[in-house]
C-alpha positions in Angstrom: -6.9 7.9 4.3 -6.8 8.4 7.9 -9.9 5.6 8.2 -7.7 3.3 6.1 -5.0 3.4 8.8 -7.3 2.9 11.8 -8.8 0.3 9.8 -5.6 -1.8 9.1 -4.4 -1.3 13.0 -8.1 -2.4 14.0 -8.0 -5.6 11.9 -5.0 -8.0 11.4 -6.5 -9.3 7.9 -6.0 -5.3 6.7 -2.3 -5.3 6.9 -2.5 -8.6 4.9 -4.8 -7.1 2.4 -2.9 -4.1 1.8 0.6 -6.2 1.8 -0.8 -8.4 -1.2 -2.6 -5.2 -2.9 1.4 -3.7 -2.8 2.7 -6.5 -4.0 0.4 -7.0 -6.6 1.0 -2.9 -7.9 4.8 -3.6 -7.9 4.2 -6.8 -9.9 2.1 -4.7 -12.6 4.8 -1.8 -12.1 7.6 -4.0 -13.2 5.9 -5.6 -16.0 5.2 -2.6 -17.2 8.9 -1.2 -17.1 10.3 -4.2 -18.7 7.2 -4.2 -21.4 8.4 -0.6 -22.1 11.8 -1.0 -22.1 11.3 -3.6 -24.5 9.5 -1.7 -27.1 12.1 1.1 -27.0 
């Protein structure tokens, strides 16, 4: 995990990549929760 933090601080693009992955993960989780609530 430490090398990821180092890579993010050394590479500016790393921050954008992490941000995009976080947004995509949040989007999938939101869709999953909505789909789960609809099926109940």
